[in-house]
Backbone bond lengths (Angstrom), bond angles and torsions (degrees), N, CA, C in turn:
res aa  C-N    CA-C-N  psi(-1)  N-CA   C-N-CA  omega(-1)  CA-C   N-CA-C  phi
1 M - - - 1.453 - - 1.516 110.00 -
2 S 1.338 116.95 137.80 1.449 120.83 173.05 1.514 108.02 -96.75
3 G 1.360 116.11 148.47 1.447 119.10 -177.37 1.515 110.82 79.64
4 K 1.337 115.60 173.35 1.454 121.55 -178.02 1.522 109.88 -106.86
5 P 1.327 119.14 115.79 1.461 121.17 179.07 1.523 111.28 -72.09
6 T 1.313 115.43 158.02 1.463 122.67 177.94 1.515 109.53 -116.46
7 I 1.324 116.35 133.18 1.459 122.61 172.88 1.517 107.27 -102.84
8 I 1.320 116.57 125.84 1.462 122.37 -176.77 1.519 109.59 -111.03
9 G 1.328 116.52 131.86 1.462 119.55 175.83 1.514 112.44 155.86
10 R 1.332 115.26 175.42 1.462 120.76 178.24 1.529 109.95 -83.89
11 A 1.322 115.92 137.99 1.464 120.70 -178.18 1.525 112.37 -66.62
12 T 1.338 117.76 -18.91 1.465 120.80 179.32 1.524 112.63 -83.08
13 S 1.322 117.63 -12.32 1.460 121.63 -175.91 1.524 111.46 -72.42
14 I 1.313 116.75 130.38 1.457 121.29 178.85 1.527 111.00 -63.10
15 N 1.325 117.14 -34.21 1.463 120.40 -179.44 1.521 111.94 -75.42
16 V 1.320 117.15 -34.59 1.463 120.33 175.19 1.522 109.84 -66.64
17 R 1.326 117.19 -40.99 1.458 120.74 -176.84 1.525 112.82 -67.47
18 K 1.325 117.77 -30.70 1.478 118.13 176.88 1.526 110.30 -66.54
19 V 1.334 117.27 -35.41 1.460 120.90 177.13 1.529 110.38 -69.59
20 L 1.331 117.32 -42.70 1.462 120.54 179.37 1.527 111.07 -64.36
21 W 1.327 116.73 -37.71 1.468 119.38 176.97 1.533 110.30 -65.56
22 T 1.323 117.35 -40.32 1.461 120.30 176.41 1.523 110.54 -60.30
23 C 1.329 116.72 -41.66 1.467 120.19 176.82 1.521 110.81 -58.84
24 A 1.327 116.65 -41.50 1.464 120.62 179.34 1.523 110.98 -64.96
25 E 1.325 117.33 -39.88 1.465 121.36 -179.21 1.523 112.26 -63.94
26 I 1.316 116.22 -38.50 1.467 119.01 -176.60 1.531 111.90 -93.80
27 G 1.333 116.85 -2.27 1.458 120.51 179.54 1.514 113.35 68.72
28 L 1.338 116.84 36.32 1.464 121.01 -175.77 1.530 110.94 -81.57
29 D 1.308 116.27 123.66 1.461 122.25 173.22 1.526 107.55 -75.55
30 H 1.316 117.02 117.40 1.461 120.78 -174.17 1.521 109.76 -146.42
31 T 1.319 115.03 168.03 1.467 122.80 173.18 1.518 108.25 -108.64
32 F 1.320 116.29 136.79 1.457 120.23 176.30 1.524 109.30 -109.29
33 D 1.311 116.28 118.05 1.463 123.20 176.42 1.518 107.92 -100.14
34 G 1.342 116.13 95.56 1.454 121.15 -176.94 1.510 114.25 -105.47
35 D 1.332 117.86 15.75 1.463 121.72 -177.21 1.525 110.72 -84.32
36 W 1.332 115.06 68.41 1.461 120.53 -176.45 1.528 110.86 -134.86
37 V 1.330 115.60 41.67 1.466 121.27 -178.15 1.522 109.32 -122.02
38 G 1.330 116.31 140.51 1.456 121.57 174.95 1.512 113.17 63.02
39 E 1.335 116.11 -131.58 1.456 121.29 -176.13 1.522 111.97 -63.74
40 A 1.320 116.79 -32.49 1.466 119.72 179.81 1.522 110.65 -62.37
41 A 1.332 116.98 -39.25 1.461 120.52 179.73 1.528 110.88 -64.74
42 V 1.319 116.83 -39.33 1.474 120.94 178.30 1.523 110.08 -67.70
43 R 1.317 116.02 -44.82 1.471 121.32 -177.15 1.524 111.71 -64.43
44 R 1.346 116.65 -31.90 1.459 120.76 -174.20 1.532 112.62 -101.41
45 R 1.330 116.58 13.97 1.464 120.33 -176.21 1.525 112.09 -57.33
46 D 1.307 117.87 -45.86 1.470 120.03 -179.32 1.522 111.30 -64.37
47 E 1.327 116.60 -34.44 1.464 121.10 176.99 1.525 110.64 -62.77
48 L 1.334 116.09 -42.81 1.461 119.93 178.66 1.522 111.03 -65.11
49 L 1.332 117.36 -44.91 1.463 121.04 -178.84 1.525 112.03 -62.71
50 A 1.319 116.81 -29.90 1.463 119.68 177.74 1.523 111.05 -69.40
51 L 1.332 116.47 -25.95 1.459 120.95 179.47 1.516 112.36 -92.24
52 N 1.331 116.62 -36.18 1.471 122.44 179.28 1.513 108.31 -140.62
53 P 1.337 118.49 108.98 1.467 120.84 -176.76 1.520 113.59 -62.16
54 N 1.340 117.29 -14.20 1.467 120.41 176.04 1.529 112.15 -81.22
55 G 1.331 116.34 -13.77 1.452 120.26 179.30 1.510 113.85 68.40
56 Q 1.340 117.42 30.71 1.453 121.45 -176.60 1.524 111.07 -123.88
57 F 1.341 114.24 163.86 1.465 122.56 178.31 1.524 109.52 -106.54
58 P 1.341 116.10 157.07 1.464 129.40 -1.79 1.516 112.30 -87.09
59 V 1.336 113.86 167.94 1.458 121.75 169.03 1.525 106.95 -130.49
60 L 1.319 115.96 133.92 1.461 122.12 171.60 1.521 107.98 -101.93
61 V 1.318 116.14 130.43 1.466 120.53 175.64 1.519 107.91 -121.44
62 D 1.331 116.63 119.42 1.460 121.54 174.76 1.513 109.12 -132.25
63 Q 1.337 117.20 -164.94 1.455 120.62 -175.01 1.523 112.55 -62.40
64 A 1.334 117.44 -19.43 1.468 121.00 -179.95 1.521 112.61 -89.40
65 G 1.345 116.94 -9.32 1.457 120.37 -179.32 1.523 111.67 114.93
66 P 1.343 117.37 -167.08 1.462 120.51 -177.88 1.528 112.53 -81.71
67 L 1.327 114.16 149.77 1.463 121.45 175.17 1.516 107.08 -140.27
68 W 1.346 117.01 131.04 1.457 120.29 -179.96 1.517 110.65 -125.52
69 Q 1.340 115.29 175.33 1.462 127.44 -169.55 1.532 109.03 81.92
70 S 1.334 115.20 113.22 1.463 121.30 -169.79 1.521 113.46 -57.66
71 N 1.324 118.71 -46.16 1.461 119.29 -177.90 1.520 111.87 -68.22
72 A 1.325 116.74 -34.24 1.467 119.86 175.80 1.528 110.27 -64.69
73 I 1.328 117.06 -39.31 1.461 120.75 178.40 1.526 110.23 -64.56
74 C 1.325 117.09 -43.70 1.469 120.32 178.61 1.524 111.25 -60.53
75 R 1.326 116.92 -43.35 1.465 120.45 177.61 1.528 110.97 -61.18
76 Y 1.307 115.49 -46.50 1.459 121.87 -178.93 1.525 110.85 -58.16
77 L 1.336 116.43 -47.36 1.459 120.42 -178.75 1.525 111.61 -62.82
78 A 1.328 116.12 -42.14 1.461 119.68 -179.91 1.527 111.05 -63.66
79 V 1.330 117.10 -42.72 1.467 120.68 179.97 1.523 110.84 -66.91
80 M 1.344 116.87 -44.61 1.460 120.20 -178.81 1.524 111.64 -64.16
81 A 1.345 116.49 -29.04 1.461 120.63 178.67 1.521 112.13 -86.20
82 G 1.335 117.66 -2.73 1.458 121.15 -178.51 1.517 113.09 68.68
83 R 1.338 117.10 28.87 1.453 121.21 -176.07 1.524 110.68 -95.72
84 D 1.333 115.80 78.41 1.453 119.07 179.33 1.527 112.45 -76.37
85 D 1.337 117.28 -2.35 1.460 119.14 168.58 1.525 110.02 -74.44
86 L 1.329 117.00 -36.70 1.466 121.34 178.92 1.528 111.78 -78.15
87 L 1.325 116.53 -35.99 1.465 121.93 178.20 1.527 107.72 -140.72
88 P 1.331 117.19 97.69 1.470 120.63 -174.45 1.522 112.76 -59.09
89 T 1.319 114.94 153.59 1.467 119.86 176.05 1.519 111.65 -89.70
90 A 1.328 118.13 -27.32 1.466 120.86 178.56 1.529 109.11 -65.69
91 P 1.339 117.78 137.62 1.457 120.85 -171.56 1.527 115.61 -55.90
92 R 1.334 117.41 -48.74 1.468 119.34 -175.56 1.529 112.53 -67.96
93 P 1.346 119.21 -51.27 1.464 118.45 177.49 1.525 113.28 -58.79
94 R 1.334 116.04 -37.44 1.468 118.70 178.27 1.522 110.78 -65.50
95 A 1.310 116.69 -43.14 1.465 120.14 -179.85 1.525 111.66 -60.74
96 L 1.333 116.96 -36.24 1.465 120.15 179.23 1.523 110.92 -66.63
97 V 1.332 116.71 -41.23 1.468 119.68 176.62 1.519 110.23 -63.06
98 E 1.325 116.35 -46.83 1.462 120.15 -178.01 1.526 111.46 -68.53
99 Q 1.315 117.08 -30.90 1.463 121.08 176.06 1.525 110.81 -57.39
100 W 1.347 116.26 -47.54 1.460 119.96 -178.76 1.516 112.17 -74.85
101 M 1.312 118.68 -29.98 1.461 121.11 173.58 1.525 110.48 -65.53
102 D 1.323 116.72 -42.01 1.465 120.53 178.45 1.521 111.08 -68.17
103 W 1.329 116.75 -36.08 1.466 120.35 177.16 1.521 110.63 -63.09
104 Q 1.324 116.66 -38.46 1.460 120.49 178.26 1.529 110.76 -59.35
105 L 1.323 117.30 -45.47 1.460 120.71 -178.77 1.521 112.97 -75.72
106 G 1.323 116.01 -41.74 1.459 119.60 -171.12 1.508 115.89 -87.94
107 D 1.342 117.54 -26.25 1.458 120.64 -175.06 1.534 113.23 -120.26
108 L 1.330 116.38 -49.08 1.462 119.02 -175.14 1.526 112.12 -71.11
109 N 1.324 117.81 -49.78 1.462 119.57 -176.74 1.527 113.89 -61.30
110 P 1.337 119.85 -43.48 1.462 118.33 176.81 1.527 113.27 -60.26
111 A 1.337 117.48 -28.50 1.461 120.67 -179.16 1.520 111.66 -66.10
112 W 1.341 118.32 -35.20 1.459 120.06 -174.86 1.514 115.07 -95.55
113 R 1.303 118.67 -9.36 1.465 120.44 -168.99 1.530 113.26 -57.80
114 Y 1.336 118.18 -49.96 1.469 119.96 -175.64 1.521 110.72 -66.28
115 V 1.333 116.94 -44.34 1.465 120.87 -178.97 1.522 110.60 -62.38
116 F 1.317 117.15 -43.49 1.456 120.98 -179.02 1.524 111.01 -63.30
117 M 1.315 116.78 -44.11 1.458 120.10 179.15 1.521 111.54 -64.22
118 A 1.335 116.54 -32.85 1.461 120.62 -179.25 1.520 112.49 -79.43
119 R 1.316 117.13 -46.18 1.464 121.24 -169.84 1.533 114.06 -91.89
120 V 1.322 117.40 -27.22 1.462 120.30 -177.98 1.522 111.43 -106.73
121 R 1.320 116.75 -54.08 1.461 120.11 -178.42 1.529 112.49 -77.14
122 R 1.334 117.08 -21.87 1.468 121.90 -177.53 1.525 110.12 53.84
123 A 1.315 115.70 43.03 1.461 121.28 -175.34 1.528 111.16 -75.50
124 P 1.320 118.44 139.79 1.469 121.43 175.85 1.531 110.14 -58.48
125 G 1.308 116.05 140.60 1.457 120.63 178.32 1.510 113.97 91.69
126 Y 1.326 117.61 -6.63 1.470 121.14 179.01 1.534 109.20 -111.02
127 T 1.329 114.81 62.36 1.464 120.27 -174.54 1.529 113.34 -124.57
128 N 1.317 117.47 2.98 1.461 120.86 -176.90 1.532 109.83 -73.33
129 A 1.342 116.00 116.75 1.467 120.79 -175.29 1.525 112.02 -62.35
130 D 1.331 117.76 -38.04 1.464 120.71 179.61 1.530 111.16 -66.37
131 E 1.337 116.26 -40.18 1.470 120.40 178.40 1.525 110.37 -65.86
132 I 1.312 116.93 -39.68 1.468 120.62 178.64 1.527 110.16 -63.86
133 A 1.325 116.23 -46.42 1.467 120.34 -179.73 1.525 110.92 -61.78
134 A 1.338 116.11 -42.09 1.466 119.86 178.82 1.520 110.71 -64.63
135 G 1.326 116.20 -37.91 1.451 120.33 179.35 1.519 112.56 -67.45
136 V 1.334 116.16 -40.69 1.461 120.20 177.20 1.528 110.32 -60.74
137 A 1.339 115.93 -44.79 1.463 120.51 -179.45 1.531 111.04 -63.55
138 A 1.333 116.83 -44.26 1.465 120.76 -179.18 1.525 111.22 -66.09
139 W 1.321 116.01 -39.47 1.460 120.43 -179.52 1.527 110.45 -66.16
140 N 1.320 115.96 -45.89 1.462 119.58 178.90 1.527 111.93 -64.32
141 Q 1.325 116.77 -36.69 1.459 119.92 177.52 1.529 110.61 -63.06
142 A 1.329 116.33 -43.65 1.464 120.12 178.99 1.520 111.47 -64.84
143 M 1.322 116.40 -40.42 1.454 119.24 179.63 1.528 111.66 -68.58
144 G 1.322 116.05 -30.86 1.457 119.59 174.12 1.515 111.88 -63.88
145 L 1.319 115.97 -37.85 1.469 120.62 176.38 1.528 110.43 -62.79
146 L 1.342 116.13 -44.74 1.466 119.88 178.16 1.525 110.62 -64.35
147 D 1.326 117.43 -38.80 1.455 121.08 179.39 1.534 110.82 -60.93
148 R 1.324 116.63 -42.25 1.475 119.95 179.45 1.520 110.79 -65.95
149 Q 1.320 117.44 -36.49 1.469 120.16 176.61 1.518 110.63 -63.69
150 L 1.322 117.50 -42.88 1.458 121.06 -179.82 1.523 111.58 -69.66
151 Q 1.304 117.46 -30.28 1.464 119.81 173.29 1.521 110.71 -63.94
152 R 1.347 116.46 -37.48 1.468 120.22 -179.82 1.525 111.47 -71.09
153 T 1.338 116.72 -42.41 1.466 119.43 -176.25 1.528 111.67 -81.07
154 G 1.320 116.96 -34.29 1.457 121.62 177.60 1.516 115.64 82.12
155 T 1.328 117.62 -13.16 1.464 119.32 -177.02 1.523 111.98 -136.08
156 H 1.339 115.43 -72.98 1.464 120.50 -178.31 1.529 109.45 -120.14
157 V 1.321 115.55 177.11 1.466 119.54 -169.71 1.523 112.52 -61.03
158 T 1.334 117.44 -42.98 1.465 118.66 -176.76 1.517 113.83 -105.06
159 G 1.338 117.55 -0.46 1.465 119.97 -179.00 1.513 111.24 151.78
160 P 1.327 117.51 -151.63 1.469 120.59 -174.75 1.520 114.56 -73.95
161 T 1.327 118.21 -15.61 1.467 121.70 -174.58 1.520 111.79 -101.81
162 F 1.323 116.12 136.16 1.468 123.26 173.47 1.524 108.94 -69.27
163 T 1.342 116.89 129.60 1.460 121.70 -177.42 1.525 110.44 -135.44
164 L 1.320 115.28 -179.95 1.461 120.58 175.64 1.529 111.66 -60.09
165 A 1.321 117.37 -27.84 1.471 119.54 178.27 1.525 110.56 -60.77
166 D 1.327 117.24 -36.46 1.459 120.46 178.16 1.526 111.06 -68.16
167 I 1.318 116.76 -39.03 1.464 119.89 179.86 1.518 111.05 -61.84
168 V 1.329 116.66 -53.88 1.467 118.64 -173.46 1.527 111.70 -69.11
169 L 1.328 117.12 -35.25 1.461 119.83 -179.25 1.516 112.70 -77.24
170 A 1.324 117.96 -30.39 1.465 120.28 179.16 1.521 111.20 -63.97
171 L 1.328 117.37 -36.99 1.463 119.42 177.52 1.523 110.92 -60.66
172 S 1.327 116.67 -45.99 1.465 120.68 179.73 1.524 111.71 -68.29
173 A 1.340 116.81 -38.40 1.461 120.45 179.89 1.523 111.17 -67.15
174 N 1.336 116.32 -39.81 1.462 120.13 177.04 1.525 110.38 -63.07
175 R 1.312 116.98 -39.60 1.468 121.50 177.26 1.526 110.11 -62.06
176 W 1.316 116.76 -42.27 1.472 120.82 177.15 1.522 110.33 -60.13
177 R 1.315 117.20 -46.29 1.453 121.72 -175.99 1.529 111.69 -65.26
178 L 1.329 118.64 -32.98 1.463 122.11 -175.12 1.524 114.30 -93.80
179 T 1.310 118.11 -11.07 1.466 120.19 179.94 1.525 110.00 -77.46
180 P 1.337 118.44 128.54 1.466 120.70 179.82 1.524 111.78 -69.03
181 M 1.333 115.96 106.23 1.451 123.40 -179.42 1.519 107.62 -170.56
182 E 1.323 117.09 176.02 1.458 120.92 174.28 1.530 108.94 -76.39
183 H 1.331 116.04 129.58 1.457 120.53 -176.80 1.530 111.09 -110.55
184 A 1.329 114.93 138.06 1.460 120.14 171.45 1.525 108.93 -67.45
185 D 1.318 115.59 157.45 1.470 121.13 177.42 1.530 108.52 -79.59
186 C 1.334 116.16 109.87 1.466 121.20 -177.52 1.525 109.31 -130.50
187 P 1.340 117.73 72.41 1.464 120.25 -174.84 1.524 113.45 -63.78
188 A 1.314 117.76 -32.90 1.467 119.65 179.65 1.524 111.05 -68.27
189 V 1.328 116.52 -36.68 1.467 120.44 176.37 1.524 109.85 -65.13
190 D 1.330 116.84 -45.10 1.464 120.42 179.95 1.525 111.05 -60.59
191 A 1.325 117.14 -45.33 1.468 120.68 -179.39 1.526 111.02 -64.97
192 W 1.319 116.48 -38.65 1.472 121.93 178.95 1.525 110.51 -63.92
193 L 1.331 117.73 -45.79 1.459 120.36 178.72 1.523 110.95 -63.44
194 D 1.317 116.65 -38.62 1.465 119.60 178.09 1.530 110.92 -63.20
195 R 1.334 117.01 -38.40 1.473 120.15 177.75 1.525 111.32 -67.24
196 L 1.322 115.84 -39.11 1.463 119.86 -177.49 1.520 112.30 -68.58
197 A 1.316 117.87 -18.72 1.464 121.06 -177.99 1.520 112.56 -60.09
198 A 1.328 116.99 -19.04 1.466 120.84 178.46 1.530 112.62 -84.35
199 R 1.323 118.18 -6.33 1.459 120.96 -176.37 1.525 111.69 -76.37
200 P 1.344 118.09 151.13 1.470 121.04 175.58 1.531 110.96 -58.34
201 G 1.310 116.32 129.92 1.454 120.62 175.23 1.507 115.65 87.91
202 F 1.346 118.80 -12.87 1.468 119.84 -176.52 1.526 110.79 -62.22
203 T 1.328 117.53 -50.92 1.448 120.60 -176.39 1.513 111.81 -60.17
204 V 1.309 117.00 -39.12 1.468 122.04 -177.55 1.516 111.34 -73.92
205 H 1.328 117.57 -44.30 1.452 121.05 -167.64 1.527 114.66 -105.50
206 V 1.324 117.60 -9.79 1.465 119.65 -179.22 1.524 111.59 -116.38
207 G 1.278 119.71 -55.46 1.450 121.17 -175.83 1.511 109.04 -172.87
208 P 1.326 117.71 -170.29 1.463 126.37 1.63 1.538 111.95 -80.90
209 G 1.317 114.70 161.49 1.452 121.05 174.53 1.506 116.00 81.02
210 V 1.344 118.03 7.87 1.468 121.20 -179.95 1.525 108.84 -118.64
211 P 1.345 118.03 94.99 1.486 119.07 -176.96 1.526 112.43 -73.63
């Protein structure tokens, strides 16, 4: 890439942090525009909508224009950096990485949303005890599935190589581990997160203490 791309979004966002961690992994020189809190977010709403009609973060802006959807941005960055270790070029290995990235967005994240809003964000309207209990059960079930996958691979989500699947899933797994609730026993997930702590950007963009 020529020029310096800009990542737009809130630093607390799990989806923004997966993009920032990807930037750290590939050593991308970039600008982070994180001024999207409180009055600034209201004042800049039209600016955000011009970049992403969904009005959501993150957005990557480079010489080609804006790009949104966090996993798409991570894929784009890996390809532009020529990092086929993070996103393989061979069809089957690539499909396996993308399979787990899609599972993170489509299955894992919906499982934790209500519980996270209730127990961490303390958001109004997220107080239904039955919904919280159902969310805890669904979240633990999903994490159990990930734990069994890591038991099979022994190292990373899709096998011996660290990929984008590890980046996007580690953010969600760290959120699970830090959310105050009853946790399923997932020793493979715990060991995997401990191993990932040595990766560039993990401490800054994942944890500890950042759900």
